[in-house]
NUMARTOR-898201 format. One record per residue (C-alpha): residue number from 1; residue in three letters; x, y, z. Coordinates in nm, 4 decimals. Example, Ala and Ser with C-alpha at 12.3 -4.5 7.8 and 13.67 -1.06 7.14 Angstrom:
BEGIN
{pt 1, "ALA", {1.2300, -0.4500, 0.7800}} {pt 2, "SER", {1.3670, -0.1060, 0.7140}} 
END
This chain:
BEGIN
{pt 1, "MET", {-0.7594, 0.0443, 1.3209}} {pt 2, "GLN", {-1.0642, 0.0584, 1.0975}} {pt 3, "GLN", {-1.2202, -0.2199, 0.8929}} {pt 4, "ILE", {-1.2707, -0.0568, 0.5527}} {pt 5, "LEU", {-1.3795, -0.3650, 0.3537}} {pt 6, "PRO", {-1.4696, -0.7201, 0.4599}} {pt 7, "GLY", {-1.1546, -0.8724, 0.6082}} {pt 8, "LEU", {-0.9467, -0.5604, 0.5310}} {pt 9, "TRP", {-0.8288, -0.3230, 0.8011}} {pt 10, "ARG", {-0.6287, -0.0010, 0.7721}} {pt 11, "TRP", {-0.4595, 0.2073, 1.0366}} {pt 12, "THR", {-0.2372, 0.5126, 1.0347}} {pt 13, "GLU", {0.0622, 0.6094, 1.2425}} {pt 14, "ARG", {0.2857, 0.9131, 1.2528}} {pt 15, "HIS", {0.5954, 0.8325, 1.0481}} {pt 16, "PRO", {0.9114, 0.9054, 1.2481}} {pt 17, "ALA", {1.0924, 1.0466, 0.9400}} {pt 18, "TRP", {0.8146, 1.2899, 0.8462}} {pt 19, "ASN", {0.9335, 1.6434, 0.7720}} {pt 20, "PRO", {0.6756, 1.9152, 0.8494}} {pt 21, "GLY", {0.8439, 2.1532, 0.6040}} {pt 22, "GLY", {0.8021, 1.9342, 0.2967}} {pt 23, "ALA", {0.7263, 2.1533, -0.0044}} {pt 24, "PRO", {0.4753, 2.0295, -0.2637}} {pt 25, "GLY", {0.6511, 1.8026, -0.5131}} {pt 26, "SER", {0.9564, 1.7558, -0.2910}} {pt 27, "ALA", {1.0898, 1.4271, -0.1564}} {pt 28, "ASP", {0.9222, 1.5222, 0.1737}} {pt 29, "ASP", {0.5814, 1.5792, 0.0115}} {pt 30, "TRP", {0.3721, 1.3323, 0.2118}} {pt 31, "PRO", {0.1344, 1.3489, 0.5093}} {pt 32, "GLU", {0.2559, 1.2962, 0.8640}} {pt 33, "GLU", {0.0319, 0.9911, 0.9062}} {pt 34, "VAL", {0.1026, 0.6920, 0.6820}} {pt 35, "GLY", {-0.1288, 0.3976, 0.6264}} {pt 36, "SER", {-0.0755, 0.0282, 0.6867}} {pt 37, "VAL", {-0.3010, -0.2634, 0.5972}} {pt 38, "ALA", {-0.4039, -0.5989, 0.7432}} {pt 39, "TYR", {-0.5954, -0.8470, 0.5277}} {pt 40, "GLU", {-0.7485, -1.1776, 0.6305}} {pt 41, "ALA", {-0.6552, -1.3973, 0.3347}} {pt 42, "PRO", {-0.7690, -1.7616, 0.3233}} {pt 43, "HIS", {-0.4496, -1.8957, 0.4842}} {pt 44, "ALA", {-0.2842, -1.5969, 0.6516}} {pt 45, "LEU", {-0.3296, -1.2580, 0.8083}} {pt 46, "VAL", {-0.1339, -1.0414, 0.5654}} {pt 47, "LEU", {0.0261, -0.7208, 0.6919}} {pt 48, "VAL", {0.1272, -0.4789, 0.4155}} {pt 49, "ASP", {0.3880, -0.2102, 0.4919}} {pt 50, "PRO", {0.3060, -0.2199, 0.8624}} {pt 51, "LEU", {0.4102, 0.0708, 1.0827}} {pt 52, "ALA", {0.3295, -0.0191, 1.4409}} {pt 53, "PRO", {0.5532, 0.1538, 1.6993}} {pt 54, "ASP", {0.3442, -0.0157, 1.9710}} {pt 55, "PRO", {0.2145, -0.3317, 1.8004}} {pt 56, "ALA", {0.0032, -0.4513, 2.0952}} {pt 57, "PHE", {-0.3131, -0.3424, 1.9101}} {pt 58, "LEU", {-0.2292, -0.5964, 1.6375}} {pt 59, "ASP", {-0.2143, -0.8822, 1.8877}} {pt 60, "GLU", {-0.5924, -0.8838, 1.9269}} {pt 61, "LEU", {-0.6448, -0.9110, 1.5506}} {pt 62, "VAL", {-0.3785, -1.1802, 1.5151}} {pt 63, "GLU", {-0.5422, -1.3838, 1.7937}} {pt 64, "ARG", {-0.8962, -1.3317, 1.6635}} {pt 65, "VAL", {-0.8075, -1.4264, 1.3041}} {pt 66, "ASP", {-0.5970, -1.7185, 1.4335}} {pt 67, "LYS", {-0.3982, -1.7764, 1.1154}} {pt 68, "ARG", {-0.0355, -1.7546, 1.0151}} {pt 69, "VAL", {0.1028, -1.4022, 0.9674}} {pt 70, "SER", {0.2620, -1.2875, 0.6428}} {pt 71, "ILE", {0.4349, -0.9496, 0.6157}} {pt 72, "LEU", {0.4695, -0.7848, 0.2743}} {pt 73, "GLN", {0.6665, -0.4751, 0.1767}} {pt 74, "THR", {0.5714, -0.2844, -0.1386}} {pt 75, "VAL", {0.8840, -0.0698, -0.1758}} {pt 76, "ARG", {1.2239, -0.0741, -0.0076}} {pt 77, "PHE", {1.1506, 0.2413, 0.1919}} {pt 78, "HIS", {0.8559, 0.0753, 0.3682}} {pt 79, "SER", {1.0443, -0.1605, 0.5982}} {pt 80, "ARG", {0.8838, 0.0356, 0.8835}} {pt 81, "SER", {0.8052, -0.2128, 1.1673}} {pt 82, "ARG", {0.8659, -0.5259, 0.9618}} {pt 83, "GLU", {1.1602, -0.6677, 1.1605}} {pt 84, "GLU", {0.9935, -0.6032, 1.4953}} {pt 85, "LEU", {0.6723, -0.7733, 1.3813}} {pt 86, "GLU", {0.8635, -1.0685, 1.2356}} {pt 87, "ARG", {1.0165, -1.1198, 1.5811}} {pt 88, "ARG", {0.6846, -1.0622, 1.7596}} {pt 89, "TYR", {0.4986, -1.3186, 1.5468}} {pt 90, "ALA", {0.7902, -1.5527, 1.4759}} {pt 91, "ASP", {0.5912, -1.8582, 1.5878}} {pt 92, "ARG", {0.3136, -1.7722, 1.3375}} {pt 93, "LEU", {0.5192, -1.6342, 1.0496}} {pt 94, "ALA", {0.4322, -1.7586, 0.6996}} {pt 95, "PRO", {0.6891, -1.7088, 0.4229}} {pt 96, "GLU", {0.4152, -1.6450, 0.1634}} {pt 97, "PRO", {0.0625, -1.5077, 0.2013}} {pt 98, "GLY", {-0.0925, -1.7906, 0.0000}} {pt 99, "PRO", {-0.3931, -1.7673, -0.2338}} {pt 100, "GLY", {-0.6000, -1.4522, -0.2567}} {pt 101, "VAL", {-0.2996, -1.2182, -0.2458}} {pt 102, "GLU", {-0.1125, -1.1403, -0.5667}} {pt 103, "PRO", {0.1982, -0.9275, -0.6204}} {pt 104, "VAL", {0.1793, -0.6690, -0.8974}} {pt 105, "PRO", {0.5351, -0.5657, -0.9883}} {pt 106, "ILE", {0.5540, -0.2210, -1.1463}} {pt 107, "ALA", {0.8206, -0.2465, -1.4166}} {pt 108, "GLY", {1.1224, -0.0267, -1.3469}} {pt 109, "ALA", {0.9497, 0.1479, -1.0554}} {pt 110, "GLY", {1.1086, -0.0379, -0.7640}} {pt 111, "GLU", {0.7678, -0.1367, -0.6340}} {pt 112, "SER", {0.5446, -0.4404, -0.6125}} {pt 113, "MET", {0.1864, -0.3501, -0.5294}} {pt 114, "VAL", {-0.0498, -0.6007, -0.3685}} {pt 115, "TRP", {-0.3695, -0.7110, -0.5451}} {pt 116, "LEU", {-0.6593, -0.8644, -0.3507}} {pt 117, "PRO", {-0.8846, -1.0066, -0.6249}} {pt 118, "GLU", {-1.1725, -1.1063, -0.3972}} {pt 119, "LEU", {-1.2095, -0.7465, -0.2757}} {pt 120, "ARG", {-1.0987, -0.5888, -0.6037}} {pt 121, "ALA", {-0.8563, -0.3888, -0.3912}} {pt 122, "LEU", {-0.5087, -0.2663, -0.4857}} {pt 123, "ILE", {-0.2496, -0.1721, -0.2238}} {pt 124, "PRO", {0.0256, 0.0516, -0.3655}} {pt 125, "GLY", {0.3326, 0.1684, -0.1792}} {pt 126, "ASP", {0.4711, 0.4950, -0.3188}} {pt 127, "ARG", {0.3773, 0.5100, -0.6872}} {pt 128, "LEU", {0.0093, 0.5977, -0.6341}} {pt 129, "LEU", {-0.0893, 0.8432, -0.3616}} {pt 130, "GLY", {-0.4081, 1.0010, -0.2349}} {pt 131, "ASP", {-0.4425, 1.3502, -0.3793}} {pt 132, "GLY", {-0.6230, 1.5061, -0.0810}} {pt 133, "ARG", {-0.9431, 1.5529, -0.2843}} {pt 134, "GLY", {-1.0754, 1.1961, -0.2989}} {pt 135, "ALA", {-0.8764, 1.0941, -0.6064}} {pt 136, "LEU", {-0.5280, 0.9615, -0.6802}} {pt 137, "ARG", {-0.2015, 1.1033, -0.8090}} {pt 138, "MET", {0.1317, 0.9574, -0.9121}} {pt 139, "SER", {0.4306, 1.0081, -0.6881}} {pt 140, "PRO", {0.6245, 1.3262, -0.7708}} {pt 141, "ASP", {0.9453, 1.3216, -0.9749}} {pt 142, "SER", {1.1459, 1.3851, -0.6577}} {pt 143, "TRP", {1.0374, 1.0402, -0.5320}} {pt 144, "LEU", {1.1701, 0.8855, -0.8520}} {pt 145, "ALA", {1.5173, 1.0418, -0.8472}} {pt 146, "TYR", {1.6849, 0.7067, -0.7724}} {pt 147, "LEU", {1.5066, 0.5392, -1.0661}} {pt 148, "PRO", {1.5257, 0.5821, -1.4439}} {pt 149, "LEU", {1.1685, 0.7173, -1.4431}} {pt 150, "ASP", {0.9958, 1.0464, -1.4969}} {pt 151, "GLN", {0.6216, 1.1093, -1.4884}} {pt 152, "ALA", {0.5664, 0.9849, -1.8441}} {pt 153, "ARG", {0.7569, 0.6613, -1.7836}} {pt 154, "LEU", {0.5839, 0.6099, -1.4501}} {pt 155, "ALA", {0.2446, 0.6526, -1.6166}} {pt 156, "GLU", {0.3460, 0.3911, -1.8743}} {pt 157, "ALA", {0.4644, 0.1534, -1.5987}} {pt 158, "LEU", {0.1307, 0.1942, -1.4192}} {pt 159, "ARG", {-0.0812, 0.1425, -1.7328}} {pt 160, "PRO", {-0.1114, -0.2404, -1.6811}} {pt 161, "LEU", {-0.3097, -0.1662, -1.3625}} {pt 162, "LEU", {-0.5972, -0.0723, -1.5910}} {pt 163, "ASP", {-0.6258, -0.4416, -1.6847}} {pt 164, "LEU", {-0.7382, -0.5150, -1.3278}} {pt 165, "PRO", {-1.1007, -0.4609, -1.2163}} {pt 166, "VAL", {-0.9889, -0.2282, -0.9350}} {pt 167, "GLU", {-1.2553, -0.0796, -0.7097}} {pt 168, "ALA", {-1.0541, 0.0167, -0.3992}} {pt 169, "VAL", {-0.7055, 0.1666, -0.3878}} {pt 170, "VAL", {-0.5719, 0.1526, -0.0326}} {pt 171, "VAL", {-0.2849, 0.4014, -0.0454}} {pt 172, "SER", {-0.0127, 0.4387, 0.2136}} {pt 173, "HIS", {0.0124, 0.8153, 0.1686}} {pt 174, "GLY", {-0.3206, 0.9958, 0.1819}} {pt 175, "GLU", {-0.6746, 0.8670, 0.2044}} {pt 176, "PRO", {-0.7789, 0.5402, 0.0400}} {pt 177, "VAL", {-1.0489, 0.5339, -0.2247}} {pt 178, "LEU", {-1.3056, 0.2581, -0.1864}} {pt 179, "ALA", {-1.4944, 0.2879, -0.5145}} {pt 180, "GLY", {-1.4090, 0.3708, -0.8747}} {pt 181, "GLY", {-1.0421, 0.2825, -0.8331}} {pt 182, "ARG", {-0.9798, 0.1826, -1.1948}} {pt 183, "ARG", {-1.1259, 0.5105, -1.3209}} {pt 184, "LEU", {-0.9191, 0.7087, -1.0679}} {pt 185, "ILE", {-0.5989, 0.5265, -1.1668}} {pt 186, "ALA", {-0.6723, 0.6113, -1.5320}} {pt 187, "GLN", {-0.7187, 0.9784, -1.4396}} {pt 188, "ALA", {-0.3967, 0.9820, -1.2331}} {pt 189, "ILE", {-0.1894, 0.8420, -1.5193}} {pt 190, "GLY", {-0.3675, 1.0398, -1.7914}} {pt 191, "GLN", {-0.5057, 0.7396, -1.9788}} {pt 192, "PRO", {-0.8566, 0.6956, -2.1170}} {pt 193, "LEU", {-1.0521, 0.3914, -2.0042}} {pt 194, "LYS", {-1.1549, 0.1440, -2.2689}} 
END
C-alpha cells in the first residue's frame, strides 16, 4: 500500500479472473494487477473497489485512522472483496462516506466514479483506464457490450468530467496519474479544453 496523496492510499493485487491471453481491445484487455483505494475522509475511511484477498494489511490503517469504514463500488464488476470487508469491519461500517466524497454517475455507462474535491482526485472504475504511457484511455468497446454505448457515446457520457478541476485520476486498471488529470481526460475522450 502506497500513500499517493495526503490521506489517499492505493494498492494493487492480482485479480483472480485475469486472463494472460487477453488481446488488445478484448474484454480481457487489462493488467493482471488491479488497483484499490483507501481515502481518509472527514468522517470515514473510504475503501473504493477494494480487492484484498488477505485484508490483514488494511487492519493497521483502519486502526490508525480510527474512523468508521465505508465501502464504495464504482461498477457492478468491482464487488471484489466487498462482502468480506463488510463482515470484517461490521462494527465500524458506515452506510455513507459522508462529506468530502461525492459520487459522479456516468450517464448510461453503468458506473459511478468517486470525486474527492479536497484532493481534486477522481476515482473511476472501468470507463477510464491507464494507457501504459502515463496518460488515460477510455475502456474498449468490448467492455461496453452489455451497454447501449460505443466509443462516441462513452466520450459524450464522460464529457461532464471536464467540469471538475481534476488533477489526479486514480484508475483501477493501469497506473494512476497524479497531475494534469483534466487535460488527460480531455485527450482520452477527444475533447478540447476550454
